[in-house]
ZAMIGU-179438 format. One record per residue (C-alpha): residue in one letter; chain; x, y, z. Coordinates in steps of 0.02 Angstrom, whole numbers. Layout:
<seses>
[a A [X Y Z]]
...
</seses>
This chain:
<seses>
[m A [7491 4476 -4403]]
[g A [7557 4416 -4571]]
[f A [7396 4473 -4654]]
[l A [7411 4648 -4579]]
[n A [7594 4656 -4630]]
[t A [7544 4618 -4808]]
[i A [7406 4748 -4811]]
[f A [7515 4886 -4736]]
[g A [7672 4838 -4831]]
[f A [7777 4793 -4680]]
[k A [7924 4681 -4717]]
[s A [7986 4547 -4600]]
[v A [8166 4581 -4548]]
[d A [8285 4444 -4492]]
[y A [8375 4544 -4357]]
[k A [8478 4395 -4303]]
[s A [8554 4374 -4476]]
[l A [8584 4561 -4492]]
[s A [8671 4564 -4324]]
[q A [8777 4412 -4365]]
[a A [8828 4497 -4528]]
[g A [8894 4649 -4434]]
[a A [8747 4768 -4419]]
[i A [8771 4908 -4295]]
[i A [8639 4921 -4159]]
[i A [8610 5100 -4101]]
[d A [8510 5120 -3941]]
[v A [8437 5296 -3937]]
[r A [8376 5295 -3757]]
[t A [8452 5408 -3625]]
[s A [8617 5357 -3548]]
[s A [8530 5314 -3383]]
[e A [8405 5203 -3474]]
[f A [8549 5119 -3568]]
[a A [8645 5092 -3405]]
[s A [8496 5001 -3330]]
[g A [8503 4869 -3469]]
[h A [8547 4855 -3652]]
[i A [8595 4737 -3793]]
[k A [8776 4683 -3779]]
[g A [8881 4772 -3909]]
[s A [8751 4906 -3946]]
[k A [8803 5089 -3955]]
[n A [8712 5218 -3851]]
[i A [8679 5381 -3942]]
[e A [8534 5476 -3867]]
[l A [8404 5527 -3995]]
[q A [8427 5712 -3954]]
[q A [8614 5694 -3990]]
[l A [8602 5584 -4145]]
[k A [8624 5725 -4273]]
[n A [8783 5779 -4182]]
[h A [8858 5604 -4195]]
[l A [8819 5554 -4374]]
[n A [9004 5559 -4417]]
[k A [9035 5419 -4291]]
[i A [8918 5299 -4382]]
[p A [8982 5212 -4540]]
[k A [8865 5241 -4688]]
[d A [8917 5077 -4770]]
[k A [8850 4969 -4628]]
[v A [8675 4906 -4592]]
[i A [8602 5002 -4445]]
[i A [8470 4938 -4323]]
[t A [8394 5068 -4207]]
[c A [8311 5027 -4042]]
[c A [8242 5116 -3889]]
[a A [8114 5075 -3754]]
[s A [7957 5055 -3859]]
[g A [7999 5090 -4041]]
[m A [7947 5273 -4052]]
[r A [8118 5354 -4030]]
[s A [8199 5220 -4137]]
[a A [8076 5260 -4277]]
[s A [8128 5443 -4265]]
[a A [8311 5391 -4267]]
[k A [8283 5287 -4423]]
[s A [8207 5438 -4510]]
[i A [8352 5550 -4459]]
[l A [8479 5424 -4524]]
[l A [8389 5400 -4689]]
[q A [8376 5589 -4713]]
[n A [8565 5600 -4688]]
[g A [8619 5475 -4819]]
[f A [8614 5309 -4728]]
[t A [8540 5181 -4845]]
[e A [8501 5024 -4745]]
[v A [8420 5067 -4579]]
[h A [8296 4959 -4484]]
[n A [8189 5006 -4335]]
[g A [8215 4864 -4213]]
[g A [8085 4936 -4094]]
[g A [8100 4908 -3908]]
[w A [8271 4845 -3853]]
[m A [8202 4700 -3750]]
[s A [8099 4638 -3897]]
[l A [8248 4659 -4014]]
[k A [8361 4567 -3893]]
[n A [8244 4418 -3900]]
[k A [8254 4418 -4091]]
[l A [8443 4413 -4094]]
</seses>
């Protein structure tokens, strides 16, 4: 996978260090999905509601987005970057991210 990461320009992210340094984890799944399991301390803001809640997210913090598979969290990352957030990482699926923390 390291070879493919190099070819496609993907950077390895140390999610554990980011989390320990105070990164905010935003889970963009539905509230019912979030209620069935989530990363302790993460904030649930459904993807469809994200634009309405941007003022609740500090722009000076590192943001890690997550969802079920990584698709919605990728969309959330794009929305955040388009709205002035500067350090946003797509953590992908919440279960996978949880294991990296």
